[in-house]
SEVOKOL-267922 format. One record per residue (C-alpha): residue in one letter; residue number from 1; x, y, z. Coordinates in nm, 4 decimals, always signed. Each point is the difference from the previous one (the first is absolute). Example, Ala and Ser with C-alpha at 12.3 -4.5 7.8 and 13.67 -1.06 7.14 Angstrom:
BEGIN
<a,1,<+1.2300,-0.4500,+0.7800>>
<s,2,<+0.1370,+0.3440,-0.0660>>
***
This chain:
BEGIN
<x,1,<-1.7678,-3.2174,-12.8094>>
<x,2,<+0.3636,+0.0346,+0.1099>>
<x,3,<+0.1855,+0.2382,-0.2301>>
<x,4,<+0.3697,+0.0930,-0.0006>>
<x,5,<+0.1313,+0.3083,-0.1796>>
<x,6,<+0.3705,-0.0094,-0.0900>>
<x,7,<+0.2350,+0.2801,-0.1062>>
<x,8,<+0.3502,+0.1250,+0.0745>>
<x,9,<-0.1392,+0.2697,+0.2301>>
<x,10,<-0.3398,+0.1012,+0.1347>>
<x,11,<-0.1740,+0.2991,+0.1580>>
<x,12,<+0.0890,+0.2289,+0.1640>>
<x,13,<+0.2884,-0.0074,-0.2495>>
<x,14,<-0.0992,+0.2528,-0.2681>>
<x,15,<-0.0301,-0.1335,-0.3553>>
<x,16,<-0.2541,-0.0697,-0.2712>>
<x,17,<-0.0104,-0.3781,+0.0479>>
<x,18,<+0.0066,+0.0390,+0.3774>>
<x,19,<-0.3036,+0.2266,-0.0220>>
<x,20,<-0.1861,-0.2549,-0.2135>>
<x,21,<+0.0794,-0.2762,+0.2487>>
<x,22,<-0.1359,+0.2153,+0.2812>>
<x,23,<-0.3277,+0.0556,-0.1852>>
<x,24,<-0.0295,-0.3682,-0.0953>>
<x,25,<+0.0593,-0.1097,+0.3584>>
<x,26,<-0.2618,+0.2403,+0.1355>>
<x,27,<-0.2629,-0.1027,-0.2546>>
<x,28,<+0.0635,-0.3693,+0.0576>>
<x,29,<-0.0228,+0.0482,+0.3762>>
<x,30,<-0.3224,+0.2001,-0.0475>>
<x,31,<-0.1371,-0.3031,-0.1865>>
<x,32,<+0.0742,-0.2253,+0.2976>>
<x,33,<+0.3158,-0.1722,-0.1237>>
<x,34,<+0.2968,-0.0810,+0.2234>>
<x,35,<+0.2782,+0.2071,-0.1543>>
<x,36,<+0.3759,-0.0051,+0.0559>>
<x,37,<+0.2659,+0.2177,-0.1597>>
<x,38,<+0.3465,-0.1487,-0.0392>>
<x,39,<+0.2849,+0.2374,-0.0820>>
<x,40,<+0.3590,+0.0776,+0.0846>>
<x,41,<-0.0817,+0.3504,+0.1215>>
<x,42,<-0.3160,+0.1560,+0.1338>>
<x,43,<-0.2236,-0.0145,+0.3050>>
<x,44,<-0.3531,-0.0822,+0.1056>>
<x,45,<-0.2240,+0.2900,-0.1052>>
<x,46,<-0.3415,-0.1665,+0.0377>>
<x,47,<-0.0895,-0.1901,+0.3148>>
<x,48,<-0.1863,-0.2578,-0.2111>>
<x,49,<+0.2986,-0.0731,-0.2265>>
<x,50,<+0.2992,-0.1827,+0.1451>>
<x,51,<+0.3427,+0.1138,-0.1181>>
<x,52,<+0.2707,-0.2661,-0.0211>>
<x,53,<+0.3548,+0.1166,-0.0612>>
<x,54,<+0.2385,-0.2368,-0.1759>>
<x,55,<+0.3218,+0.2002,-0.0453>>
<x,56,<+0.1242,-0.1771,-0.3137>>
<x,57,<-0.3189,+0.0897,-0.1865>>
<x,58,<+0.1280,+0.3584,-0.0022>>
<x,59,<+0.1709,+0.1030,-0.3245>>
<x,60,<+0.2392,+0.2092,+0.2095>>
<x,61,<+0.1054,-0.2738,+0.2433>>
<x,62,<+0.3846,-0.0101,+0.0050>>
<x,63,<+0.0149,-0.3649,-0.1109>>
<x,64,<-0.2527,+0.0586,-0.2777>>
<x,65,<+0.1741,+0.3194,-0.1090>>
<x,66,<+0.3361,-0.1792,-0.0246>>
<x,67,<-0.1567,-0.2833,-0.2003>>
<x,68,<-0.1685,+0.2473,-0.2341>>
<x,69,<+0.3298,+0.1700,-0.0803>>
<x,70,<+0.1370,-0.3368,-0.1099>>
<x,71,<-0.3133,-0.0919,-0.1918>>
<x,72,<-0.0051,+0.3352,-0.1795>>
<x,73,<+0.3428,-0.0891,-0.1407>>
<x,74,<-0.1292,-0.3357,-0.1184>>
<x,75,<+0.1576,-0.2038,+0.2826>>
<x,76,<-0.2040,-0.2317,+0.2208>>
<x,77,<+0.1312,+0.0186,+0.3593>>
<x,78,<+0.1381,-0.3265,+0.1352>>
<x,79,<-0.2463,-0.0019,+0.2876>>
<x,80,<-0.3020,+0.0888,-0.2192>>
<x,81,<-0.1791,-0.3336,+0.0331>>
<x,82,<+0.0722,-0.0127,+0.3725>>
<x,83,<-0.1513,+0.3456,+0.0488>>
<x,84,<-0.3014,-0.0955,-0.2103>>
<x,85,<-0.0635,-0.3068,+0.2117>>
<x,86,<+0.0399,+0.2004,+0.3194>>
<x,87,<-0.2632,+0.2451,-0.1206>>
<x,88,<-0.2317,-0.2797,-0.1160>>
<x,89,<+0.0041,-0.1430,+0.3526>>
<x,90,<-0.0729,+0.3390,+0.1603>>
<x,91,<-0.2804,+0.0814,-0.2412>>
<x,92,<-0.1613,-0.3404,+0.0222>>
<x,93,<-0.0565,+0.0443,+0.3726>>
<x,94,<-0.2191,+0.2977,-0.0876>>
<x,95,<-0.1598,-0.1322,-0.3195>>
<x,96,<-0.0770,-0.3607,+0.0895>>
<x,97,<-0.3508,+0.0656,+0.1374>>
<x,98,<-0.0926,+0.2776,-0.2452>>
<x,99,<-0.2612,-0.0264,-0.2740>>
<x,100,<+0.1236,+0.2828,-0.2237>>
<x,101,<+0.3438,+0.1559,-0.0406>>
<x,102,<+0.0154,+0.3286,-0.1901>>
<x,103,<+0.3583,+0.0851,-0.0984>>
<x,104,<+0.0523,+0.3540,-0.1258>>
<x,105,<+0.2879,+0.0429,-0.2503>>
<x,106,<+0.1902,-0.2953,+0.1464>>
<x,107,<-0.0243,-0.1873,-0.3337>>
<x,108,<+0.0364,+0.3181,-0.2038>>
<x,109,<+0.3144,+0.1794,+0.1123>>
<x,110,<+0.3567,-0.1071,+0.0736>>
<x,111,<+0.0132,+0.1874,+0.3302>>
<x,112,<+0.0285,-0.3254,+0.1972>>
<x,113,<+0.0479,-0.3057,-0.2206>>
<x,114,<+0.0599,-0.2145,+0.3064>>
<x,115,<-0.3565,+0.0771,+0.1058>>
<x,116,<-0.1234,-0.0603,-0.3550>>
<x,117,<+0.1659,-0.3421,-0.0105>>
<x,118,<-0.1365,-0.0852,+0.3455>>
<x,119,<-0.3527,+0.0942,-0.1071>>
<x,120,<+0.0355,-0.2152,-0.3126>>
<x,121,<+0.0884,-0.3008,+0.2134>>
<x,122,<-0.2950,+0.0649,+0.2286>>
<x,123,<-0.2314,+0.0220,-0.3023>>
<x,124,<+0.1116,-0.3517,-0.0959>>
<x,125,<-0.0277,-0.1382,+0.3525>>
<x,126,<-0.3561,+0.0790,+0.1052>>
<x,127,<-0.3148,-0.1598,-0.1371>>
<x,128,<-0.2225,+0.2199,+0.2176>>
<x,129,<+0.1456,+0.3489,-0.0161>>
<x,130,<-0.1194,+0.2137,-0.2927>>
<x,131,<+0.2781,+0.2394,-0.1006>>
<x,132,<-0.0853,+0.3272,-0.1721>>
<x,133,<+0.2872,+0.1809,-0.1721>>
<x,134,<-0.0848,+0.3712,-0.0115>>
<x,135,<+0.2148,+0.1833,-0.2551>>
<x,136,<+0.0368,+0.3760,+0.0370>>
<x,137,<+0.3310,+0.0221,-0.1895>>
<x,138,<+0.1849,-0.2373,-0.2339>>
<x,139,<+0.3792,-0.0050,+0.0089>>
<x,140,<+0.0375,-0.1726,-0.3377>>
<x,141,<-0.1986,+0.2678,-0.1856>>
<x,142,<+0.1565,+0.3002,+0.1765>>
<x,143,<+0.3205,+0.1333,-0.1616>>
<x,144,<+0.1592,+0.1159,+0.3260>>
<x,145,<+0.0100,-0.3586,+0.1300>>
<x,146,<+0.1335,-0.1715,-0.3128>>
<x,147,<+0.3672,+0.0234,+0.0954>>
<x,148,<-0.0805,-0.1868,+0.3225>>
<x,149,<-0.1769,-0.2922,-0.1730>>
<x,150,<+0.1701,-0.3037,-0.1514>>
<x,151,<-0.0888,-0.3254,-0.1727>>
<x,152,<-0.1004,-0.3028,+0.2041>>
<x,153,<-0.0968,-0.0588,+0.3603>>
<x,154,<-0.0816,+0.1903,+0.2227>>
<x,155,<-0.0630,+0.2975,-0.2315>>
<x,156,<-0.2259,-0.2185,-0.2146>>
<x,157,<-0.2464,-0.0232,+0.2918>>
<x,158,<-0.1056,+0.3538,-0.0876>>
<x,159,<-0.0907,-0.0728,-0.3608>>
<x,160,<-0.1446,-0.3525,+0.0134>>
<x,161,<-0.3605,-0.0874,+0.0790>>
<x,162,<-0.0222,-0.1949,+0.3260>>
<x,163,<-0.2348,-0.2959,+0.0251>>
<x,164,<-0.3127,+0.0098,+0.2164>>
<x,165,<+0.0053,+0.3707,+0.0858>>
<x,166,<-0.2264,+0.2925,-0.0810>>
<x,167,<+0.1626,+0.2875,-0.1880>>
<x,168,<-0.1173,+0.3564,+0.0674>>
<x,169,<+0.1101,+0.3254,-0.1607>>
<x,170,<-0.1075,+0.3534,+0.0848>>
<x,171,<-0.0800,+0.1182,-0.3555>>
<x,172,<-0.0814,-0.1216,-0.3488>>
<x,173,<+0.3439,+0.1229,-0.1087>>
<x,174,<+0.1711,-0.2167,+0.2616>>
<x,175,<-0.2187,-0.2954,-0.1005>>
<x,176,<+0.1145,+0.0264,-0.3627>>
<x,177,<+0.3610,+0.0261,+0.1143>>
<x,178,<-0.0310,-0.3034,+0.2286>>
<x,179,<-0.1807,-0.2121,-0.2581>>
<x,180,<+0.2698,+0.0684,-0.2592>>
<x,181,<+0.2832,-0.0493,+0.2490>>
<x,182,<-0.1268,-0.3354,+0.1253>>
<x,183,<-0.1639,-0.1115,-0.3249>>
<x,184,<-0.3365,-0.0540,+0.1641>>
<x,185,<-0.3511,+0.1039,-0.0944>>
<x,186,<-0.1187,+0.3381,+0.1242>>
<x,187,<-0.3201,-0.1734,+0.1101>>
<x,188,<+0.2012,-0.1822,+0.2678>>
<x,189,<+0.1053,+0.3266,+0.1600>>
<x,190,<-0.2219,+0.2029,+0.2333>>
<x,191,<+0.0012,+0.3791,-0.0276>>
<x,192,<-0.0762,+0.1595,+0.3367>>
<x,193,<+0.0921,+0.3679,+0.0191>>
<x,194,<+0.1164,+0.1999,+0.2958>>
<x,195,<-0.2643,+0.2214,+0.1522>>
<x,196,<-0.0759,+0.2965,+0.2188>>
<x,197,<-0.1763,+0.0089,+0.3334>>
<x,198,<-0.2518,+0.2778,-0.0586>>
<x,199,<-0.0861,+0.0472,+0.3661>>
<x,200,<+0.3625,+0.0112,+0.1145>>
<x,201,<+0.1110,+0.2199,-0.2887>>
<x,202,<-0.2544,+0.2652,+0.0928>>
<x,203,<+0.0310,-0.0697,+0.3745>>
<x,204,<-0.3734,-0.0580,+0.0234>>
<x,205,<-0.1708,-0.0071,+0.3349>>
<x,206,<-0.1149,-0.3477,+0.1067>>
<x,207,<-0.3623,+0.1130,-0.0377>>
<x,208,<+0.0689,+0.0973,-0.3618>>
<x,209,<+0.1681,-0.3311,-0.0744>>
<x,210,<-0.2936,-0.1933,+0.1416>>
<x,211,<-0.2505,+0.2046,-0.2005>>
<x,212,<+0.2105,-0.0386,-0.3153>>
<x,213,<-0.0036,-0.3772,+0.0393>>
<x,214,<-0.3652,-0.0258,+0.1064>>
<x,215,<-0.1139,+0.2052,-0.3012>>
<x,216,<+0.2469,-0.1684,-0.2380>>
<x,217,<+0.1228,+0.3398,-0.1174>>
<x,218,<+0.3217,-0.1355,-0.1521>>
<x,219,<-0.2137,-0.1647,-0.2681>>
<x,220,<-0.2183,+0.3064,-0.0523>>
<x,221,<+0.0333,+0.2758,-0.2595>>
<x,222,<-0.0677,+0.2774,-0.0044>>
<x,223,<-0.0299,+0.0506,+0.3742>>
<x,224,<-0.2117,+0.3151,+0.0286>>
<x,225,<+0.0460,+0.1978,+0.3201>>
<x,226,<-0.2738,+0.2180,+0.1497>>
<x,227,<+0.1381,+0.1231,+0.3364>>
<x,228,<-0.3092,+0.1762,+0.1364>>
<x,229,<-0.2568,-0.0314,+0.2739>>
<x,230,<-0.3333,-0.1533,-0.0949>>
<x,231,<-0.2201,+0.3039,-0.0390>>
<x,232,<-0.2290,+0.1074,-0.2890>>
<x,233,<+0.2061,+0.2989,-0.1156>>
<x,234,<+0.2841,-0.2375,-0.0927>>
<x,235,<-0.2235,-0.1461,-0.2740>>
<x,236,<+0.1218,-0.3552,+0.0592>>
<x,237,<-0.2865,-0.1438,-0.2049>>
<x,238,<+0.1604,+0.1458,-0.3135>>
<x,239,<+0.3269,-0.1743,+0.0901>>
<x,240,<-0.1860,-0.3308,+0.0270>>
<x,241,<-0.1666,+0.0573,-0.3365>>
<x,242,<+0.3387,+0.0807,-0.1578>>
<x,243,<+0.1569,-0.3104,+0.1522>>
<x,244,<-0.2765,-0.2189,-0.1409>>
<x,245,<+0.0759,+0.1359,-0.3484>>
<x,246,<+0.3766,-0.0354,+0.0478>>
<x,247,<-0.0461,-0.3684,+0.0782>>
<x,248,<-0.1238,-0.0612,-0.3540>>
<x,249,<+0.3523,+0.0801,-0.1219>>
<x,250,<+0.1898,-0.0931,+0.3174>>
<x,251,<-0.1834,-0.2860,+0.1781>>
<x,252,<+0.2546,+0.0168,+0.2821>>
<x,253,<-0.0736,+0.3671,+0.0789>>
<x,254,<-0.0761,+0.0892,+0.3616>>
<x,255,<-0.1180,+0.3092,+0.1814>>
<x,256,<+0.1259,+0.0655,+0.3531>>
<x,257,<-0.1895,+0.2504,+0.2141>>
<x,258,<+0.2149,+0.0559,+0.3063>>
<x,259,<-0.2081,+0.2217,+0.2290>>
<x,260,<-0.2668,-0.0679,+0.2626>>
<x,261,<-0.3474,+0.1456,-0.0001>>
<x,262,<-0.0084,+0.3748,+0.0469>>
<x,263,<-0.0364,+0.0580,+0.3756>>
<x,264,<-0.2346,+0.2977,+0.0111>>
<x,265,<-0.3059,-0.0906,-0.2082>>
<x,266,<-0.2320,-0.2918,+0.0872>>
<x,267,<-0.1054,-0.0100,-0.3656>>
<x,268,<+0.3412,-0.1473,-0.0829>>
<x,269,<-0.1219,-0.3416,+0.1174>>
<x,270,<-0.2785,+0.0064,-0.2569>>
<x,271,<+0.2493,+0.1202,-0.2609>>
<x,272,<+0.2278,-0.2934,+0.0720>>
<x,273,<-0.2936,-0.2395,-0.0395>>
<x,274,<-0.0737,+0.1651,-0.3346>>
<x,275,<+0.3595,-0.0607,-0.1085>>
<x,276,<+0.0028,-0.3659,+0.1001>>
<x,277,<-0.3328,-0.0512,-0.1796>>
<x,278,<+0.1460,+0.1577,-0.3137>>
<x,279,<+0.3065,-0.2201,+0.0311>>
<x,280,<-0.2178,-0.3104,+0.0105>>
<x,281,<-0.2234,+0.1098,-0.2875>>
<x,282,<+0.3054,+0.0522,-0.2231>>
<x,283,<+0.1510,-0.3350,+0.0995>>
<x,284,<+0.3245,+0.1511,+0.1300>>
<x,285,<-0.0088,-0.1238,+0.3582>>
<x,286,<+0.3390,-0.1665,-0.0490>>
<x,287,<+0.1634,+0.3089,-0.1462>>
<x,288,<-0.1329,+0.2992,+0.1954>>
<x,289,<+0.1420,-0.0038,+0.3513>>
<x,290,<-0.0835,+0.2310,+0.2870>>
<x,291,<+0.2783,-0.0435,+0.2520>>
<x,292,<-0.2462,+0.1067,+0.2683>>
<x,293,<-0.1657,-0.3391,-0.0517>>
<x,294,<+0.3282,-0.1821,+0.0591>>
<x,295,<+0.1314,+0.1745,+0.3092>>
<x,296,<-0.1792,+0.1482,+0.2994>>
<x,297,<+0.2788,+0.2395,+0.0887>>
<x,298,<+0.0861,+0.3232,-0.1764>>
<x,299,<+0.2842,-0.0619,-0.2428>>
<x,300,<+0.3096,+0.2044,+0.0918>>
<x,301,<+0.1594,+0.2416,-0.2437>>
<x,302,<+0.2882,-0.2422,-0.0584>>
<x,303,<-0.2389,-0.2596,-0.1427>>
<x,304,<-0.1725,+0.2537,-0.2243>>
<x,305,<+0.3448,+0.1066,-0.1232>>
<x,306,<+0.0780,-0.3634,-0.0814>>
<x,307,<-0.2992,-0.0176,-0.2312>>
<x,308,<+0.1388,+0.2861,-0.2090>>
<x,309,<+0.2968,-0.2272,-0.0763>>
<x,310,<-0.2194,-0.3027,-0.0617>>
<x,311,<-0.2600,+0.1681,-0.2228>>
<x,312,<+0.0227,+0.0741,-0.3723>>
<x,313,<-0.2104,+0.3157,-0.0022>>
<x,314,<-0.1868,+0.2473,+0.2168>>
<x,315,<-0.3684,+0.0616,-0.0731>>
<x,316,<-0.1736,+0.3056,+0.1475>>
<x,317,<-0.3601,+0.0378,-0.1297>>
<x,318,<-0.0990,+0.2476,+0.2751>>
<x,319,<-0.2873,+0.2390,-0.0549>>
<x,320,<+0.1594,+0.2470,+0.2368>>
<x,321,<+0.3319,+0.0406,+0.1794>>
<x,322,<+0.1422,+0.2703,+0.2202>>
<x,323,<+0.3558,-0.0932,-0.0891>>
<x,324,<+0.0883,-0.3548,-0.1150>>
<x,325,<+0.3044,-0.1369,+0.1842>>
<x,326,<-0.0073,-0.3346,-0.1946>>
<x,327,<+0.0938,+0.1899,-0.3166>>
<x,328,<+0.3191,+0.1241,+0.1668>>
<x,329,<+0.0744,-0.3441,+0.1421>>
<x,330,<-0.0442,-0.1582,-0.3436>>
<x,331,<+0.2400,+0.2537,-0.1477>>
<x,332,<+0.2555,-0.0791,+0.2689>>
<x,333,<-0.0390,-0.3739,-0.0592>>
<x,334,<+0.0180,+0.0346,-0.3796>>
<x,335,<-0.3482,-0.1472,-0.0315>>
<x,336,<-0.2166,+0.0886,-0.3042>>
<x,337,<-0.2994,+0.2004,+0.1196>>
<x,338,<-0.3455,+0.0162,-0.1581>>
<x,339,<-0.2193,+0.2650,+0.1602>>
<x,340,<-0.3344,+0.1703,-0.0414>>
<x,341,<+0.0431,+0.3352,-0.1692>>
<x,342,<-0.1003,+0.2170,+0.2924>>
<x,343,<+0.1825,+0.3245,+0.0887>>
<x,344,<+0.1840,-0.1111,+0.3181>>
<x,345,<+0.1441,-0.3115,-0.1681>>
<x,346,<+0.0942,+0.1813,-0.3214>>
<x,347,<+0.1649,+0.2823,+0.1970>>
<x,348,<+0.1924,-0.2568,+0.2038>>
<x,349,<+0.0910,-0.2539,-0.2677>>
<x,350,<+0.0713,+0.2324,-0.2895>>
<x,351,<+0.1379,-0.1795,-0.3033>>
<x,352,<+0.1161,-0.3214,+0.1707>>
<x,353,<-0.3559,-0.1272,+0.0580>>
<x,354,<-0.2422,-0.1537,-0.2522>>
<x,355,<-0.3426,+0.1632,+0.0316>>
<x,356,<-0.3495,-0.1125,-0.0950>>
<x,357,<-0.3353,+0.1732,+0.0116>>
<x,358,<-0.2566,-0.1175,+0.2502>>
<x,359,<-0.2444,+0.0107,-0.2913>>
<x,360,<+0.2021,-0.2661,-0.1828>>
<x,361,<-0.1317,-0.3554,+0.0008>>
<x,362,<+0.1901,-0.2750,+0.1856>>
<x,363,<+0.0729,-0.1537,-0.3404>>
<x,364,<+0.1592,+0.3230,-0.1245>>
<x,365,<+0.2099,+0.0417,+0.3155>>
<x,366,<+0.1117,-0.3641,-0.0031>>
<x,367,<+0.0969,+0.0302,-0.3668>>
<x,368,<+0.2163,+0.3015,+0.0856>>
<x,369,<+0.1669,-0.1894,+0.2832>>
<x,370,<+0.0689,-0.3003,-0.2244>>
<x,371,<+0.1399,+0.2246,-0.2724>>
<x,372,<+0.2449,+0.1549,+0.2466>>
<x,373,<+0.0991,-0.3301,+0.1611>>
<x,374,<+0.0707,-0.1671,-0.3334>>
<x,375,<+0.2788,+0.2474,-0.0702>>
<x,376,<+0.1306,+0.0071,+0.3564>>
<x,377,<+0.3069,-0.2250,+0.0042>>
<x,378,<+0.0335,+0.0449,+0.3744>>
<x,379,<-0.3442,-0.1579,+0.0397>>
<x,380,<+0.1075,-0.2893,-0.2209>>
<x,381,<+0.3156,-0.0425,+0.2061>>
<x,382,<-0.1827,+0.0006,+0.3325>>
<x,383,<-0.2489,-0.2581,-0.1235>>
<x,384,<+0.2707,-0.2275,-0.1343>>
<x,385,<+0.2058,+0.0119,+0.3187>>
<x,386,<-0.2997,-0.0608,+0.2263>>
<x,387,<-0.1535,-0.2780,-0.2085>>
<x,388,<+0.3173,-0.1826,-0.1089>>
<x,389,<+0.2935,+0.0947,+0.2188>>
<x,390,<-0.1227,+0.0264,+0.3561>>
<x,391,<+0.1546,-0.2717,+0.2151>>
<x,392,<-0.3441,-0.1152,+0.1106>>
<x,393,<-0.1071,-0.0606,-0.3615>>
<x,394,<+0.3255,-0.1696,-0.0964>>
<x,395,<-0.0207,-0.2303,+0.2986>>
<x,396,<-0.3646,-0.0949,-0.0435>>
<x,397,<+0.0052,-0.0374,-0.3783>>
<x,398,<+0.3399,-0.1605,-0.0519>>
<x,399,<+0.2044,-0.0984,+0.3048>>
<x,400,<-0.2873,-0.1977,+0.1523>>
<x,401,<-0.0222,-0.2095,-0.3191>>
<x,402,<+0.3765,-0.0497,-0.0044>>
<x,403,<+0.0083,-0.1182,+0.3612>>
<x,404,<-0.2912,-0.2324,-0.0740>>
<x,405,<+0.2005,-0.2005,-0.2518>>
<x,406,<+0.1257,-0.3195,+0.1567>>
<x,407,<+0.3201,-0.1890,-0.0728>>
<x,408,<+0.0228,-0.1277,-0.3608>>
<x,409,<-0.3295,+0.1584,-0.1099>>
***
C-alpha cells in the first residue's frame, strides 16, 4: 500500500505531532508499506521513508504567514484561491498514485488555511485516494484560537464534516468535542491514541527488543524476573510453582529466567531437565521462559539490565545466597522484590523487600504477591501502558484496521 503522511513539518523538527508522524511512518514501513512524508520543513530520517518538501505546506512559509495575518483579521487575501490552486497542483503530483493520505491537524487548525482548502479540493477530486483526517487539536474548541476564527469559508472547513473521509481523534475527549462541533455521531469517529515506544524509551539492546517481541511481553502481566543461573540452590522449581498459581488470577503472567546453566556442576543438566519437566506437567510451557533456550550466547549485562525495566517484579526463592546482587539491582530499578526469607537477602534488602518463608506453600506466596500487586498503582500503570499504549499495540490493534478501510466503506 502507498501511504502519504501530511503535516506542516516533520522529523527531525521537534514537536508532538512530528514525533507521532515519525512513529507512524516507521511502523508502516515495518509492515511493508511504501511510505512518504510530505511537509514544508523536515528531512529524511528513515531510509525507507521518502521525504518530500513542498514549501507552502509549512505554516511558517512567508506567503502562508502573510495570508494568515489577513485571515486572522477576517479578511480573505485577494490571491487566496490562486494560492490554493497552486498548492493543489503541487500536492496532486505527490498524491495521485497514493492509496491512503493521512493528514495530521491540517483539517483541525487554522495554521495554514490555504493547505486546508487545497486538501478539501483534493478530497473531492479523487475516487481512489482514501483521506484520513487525524485531529490532535481543534481550533474551534480552543479558546486561544477563537479570535482568529470567523464565519464562513475558509474557516468553516475546520468545523464542518467532510464527505468521504475518515475522522480520527487521539482521545475520547477529542472525539466528543469533534462530534459536537461537526454535529456527527461519535461512532463515525475513530479514537487512536498516541503511544510510547517501550524499547526506544528504555534504550533497550536489540537482543532485548527481539526477546520482548518473541515472548510477547508487552501483553504479559505480571512479568516475573528471576535473574539467576540455573542451579539447584536457586530453587527455580518454587518459582515455577508460584507462577502456575499466579496464572489463575493473571492468565498473562510470565516468568523469565535469564541465566544459563551453572558452569561448574554437571548435575545442573539434570536439574534443568527436572525444571522443564515440571513446566510441562503444570501446563505453563508458554509462560515460563528460560532465556538459555532462546539464545546460545551468554546475555550481556546490558540485556539483563533491560529486563529490570521490562519486568513487574523480582522473585528470588533461593535456598542459599552468599550475597544477592539482584536485590540491589531491583532496588535501583524501583522494582518490587519478593524474596525467600534467608539471612543474606534479609540483611541486604531490609524493609524494601517482601519476604516469604521457604516453608510457605506456592499458593500462600502467590496470594501474598497478588495482595501486594493489587495495591501497587505503579504496577497498574506499567501494565496499562504496555498493553494499551505501546506503539506496536496501537498499530496492530487499531491503525491496521483503519488503513484497511477502503474508499466509501
